[in-house]
C-alpha positions in Angstrom: -16.9 -19.8 6.6 -14.4 -21.5 8.5 -15.3 -21.4 12.5 -13.7 -18.8 14.2 -12.6 -16.6 11.3 -14.3 -13.1 10.8 -16.3 -12.9 7.8 -14.7 -11.0 5.7 -15.3 -7.6 4.5 -17.4 -6.8 1.6 -16.9 -4.2 -1.0 -19.1 -1.6 0.3 -16.9 -1.9 3.9 -13.8 -1.9 2.3 -14.3 1.4 0.3 -15.4 2.7 3.3 -12.6 2.6 5.3 -10.2 4.1 2.1 -12.8 6.6 1.9 -12.3 7.7 5.7 -9.0 7.9 5.4 -8.8 9.5 2.0 -11.3 12.2 3.8 -9.4 12.7 7.2 -8.1 16.1 7.5 -6.4 18.2 9.9 -9.1 20.7 11.0 -8.7 23.7 12.6 -12.0 25.7 12.0 -15.1 24.3 14.3 -18.5 25.2 14.4 -18.9 24.8 18.6 -21.6 23.0 19.7 -21.1 19.2 21.9 -20.0 15.8 21.2 -22.3 13.3 22.4 -20.7 11.4 25.3 -21.8 7.9 23.6 -20.1 9.2 20.8 -17.1 10.0 22.8 -16.6 6.8 24.6 -16.8 5.1 21.1 -14.0 7.5 19.9 -11.9 7.1 22.7 -12.5 2.8 22.7 -11.3 3.0 19.4 -8.1 4.8 19.9 -7.5 2.2 22.9 -7.8 -0.1 20.6 -4.5 0.8 19.1 -1.5 -1.6 18.4 1.0 -0.8 20.9 4.9 -2.5 21.0 4.6 -5.4 23.8 1.0 -4.4 24.6 2.9 -1.6 26.9 -0.2 0.5 25.9 1.9 4.0 26.7 -1.0 6.5 26.0 -3.2 8.6 28.4 -5.8 11.1 27.2 -7.2 13.9 29.7 -9.9 15.8 28.7 -9.8 19.5 29.4 -13.6 20.2 30.7 -12.6 23.5 33.0 -12.9 27.0 30.7 -9.7 27.9 32.9 -8.1 25.5 32.1 -8.7 25.3 28.4 -8.0 28.9 28.2 -4.5 28.6 29.9 -3.9 25.5 27.4 -4.6 28.3 24.5 -2.0 30.9 26.1 0.0 28.2 25.8 -0.3 27.7 22.0 -0.2 31.4 21.4 3.3 31.7 23.2 4.5 28.6 21.3 3.0 30.2 18.2 5.1 33.2 18.7 8.3 31.2 19.1 7.8 29.6 16.4 7.4 31.9 14.1 10.6 33.7 15.4 12.1 30.2 13.9 10.6 30.6 10.8 12.8 33.6 9.8 11.2 34.9 6.3 8.3 32.7 6.5 7.4 33.7 10.3 5.0 36.5 9.1 3.2 33.9 6.7 2.9 31.2 9.4 1.3 33.8 11.5 -1.5 34.1 9.5 -2.4 30.9 9.0 -5.2 29.3 11.5 -3.1 26.2 13.1 -5.3 25.4 16.2 -9.2 25.4 17.4 -8.1 25.5 20.8 -10.9 28.3 21.9 -13.9 27.0 19.1 -13.7 23.1 19.6 -16.4 21.4 21.4 -14.0 18.9 23.1 -10.1 19.2 24.1 -8.2 16.2 25.0 -4.8 16.3 25.9 -2.6 12.9 24.8 0.5 11.8 26.8 3.2 9.3 26.9 2.9 7.7 30.2 6.0 8.1 33.1 6.3 4.0 33.1 7.6 3.4 29.9 11.2 2.9 30.7 10.2 -0.5 32.2 8.9 -2.0 28.8 11.8 -3.7 27.2 10.1 -5.9 24.5 10.1 -3.8 21.3 12.1 -1.1 22.9 15.6 -2.2 23.5 17.0 -0.9 20.4 14.0 1.3 19.4 12.7 3.5 22.4 10.7 5.7 20.5 8.5 3.3 19.8 6.3 4.6 22.9 5.9 7.6 20.9 5.1 5.2 17.3 2.3 3.4 19.7 0.7 6.7 20.7 0.5 8.2 17.4 -1.6 5.0 16.1 -3.5 5.5 18.9 -4.2 9.3 18.1 -4.6 8.0 14.4 -7.5 5.4 15.5 -9.3 8.2 17.3 -8.7 10.4 14.0 -10.3 8.5 11.7 -13.1 6.8 14.0 -13.9 11.1 14.4 -13.9 11.3 10.9 -16.5 8.3 10.4 -19.0 10.0 13.0 -18.6 13.3 10.8 -16.7 15.0 14.0 -13.5 17.4 12.9 -10.2 17.0 14.3 -7.3 18.7 15.1 -3.7 17.7 16.0 -2.1 20.6 17.8 1.9 20.7 18.9 2.8 23.7 19.6 3.3 24.0 23.3 5.9 22.9 25.5 5.5 20.0 27.0 6.7 20.3 30.2 4.5 23.5 30.8 1.5 21.7 29.7 2.4 18.7 32.1 2.8 20.9 34.8 -0.7 23.1 34.1 -2.4 19.6 33.7 -0.8 18.3 37.1 0.2 15.1 35.0 1.9 11.8 37.0 5.8 12.4 37.3 7.3 11.3 33.7 4.1 11.6 32.1 5.0 13.8 28.5 2.3 15.6 26.7 2.4 14.9 22.9 -1.1 16.4 21.6 -3.5 18.8 22.3 -6.6 17.5 20.1 -9.0 19.6 19.2 -12.3 17.6 18.4 -16.1 18.6 17.6 -18.5 19.4 15.0 -17.6 21.4 11.9 -19.4 23.5 8.9 -17.2 21.5 6.6 -14.3 19.2 6.2 -11.5 21.0 3.5 -11.9 19.4 0.0 -7.7 19.2 0.9 -5.3 19.7 3.4 -5.5 22.7 5.0 -1.6 23.6 4.7 -2.1 22.9 0.7 -5.1 24.8 0.6 -3.2 27.9 2.0 -0.1 27.4 0.0 2.0 26.7 2.6 3.0 22.7 1.6 2.7 20.1 -1.0 2.5 16.2 0.3 5.3 14.3 -1.4 4.0 12.0 -4.2 4.1 7.8 -3.4 6.7 7.1 -5.4 9.0 9.5 -3.9 8.6 7.6 -0.9 8.9 3.6 -1.8 11.5 2.0 -3.4 13.3 -1.4 -3.5 16.0 -3.4 -2.9 
């Protein structure tokens, strides 16, 4: 092995990586309980190892530990749930029957925001300013896959008004929340994505998404 070169992953390790990717689920049903502090630290460290354009690191994580604040977040989600149902026309009633979040039930509630100082970063953003959001999404995915490897469920909730949530959490000026993450023990992981199980939607096959020029 060349000095300084990491040892290649063996077949079992590669299989584990692909398995955790395949078995990741957007969870809505949680079993209460707690997340061990050392495990939570590992998950956040994994998120913070995500790639970011120009090493801008545009993410911030807020643990919602106050029961009153958690209840207020849940109310924001409930309000947007009703508005979203109204915007779905004939599928509105069907949408309201779906369980789309676990804010009240999960062990940990974490809000992820894009930092307000991101506009000073030009490297990688001059023609593609949305790369800050892409970077944050990478951090969330890292956390998600690490959580699945730790046998914890996670769900990404996007039903909220960003300005209202930022005000509720007293975020710094310019910070914009993009995700409410529900994290914690679950009784089981869905065999398939929940929206597939509930016949809401089907994922598009890979062959429809790959082309050559």
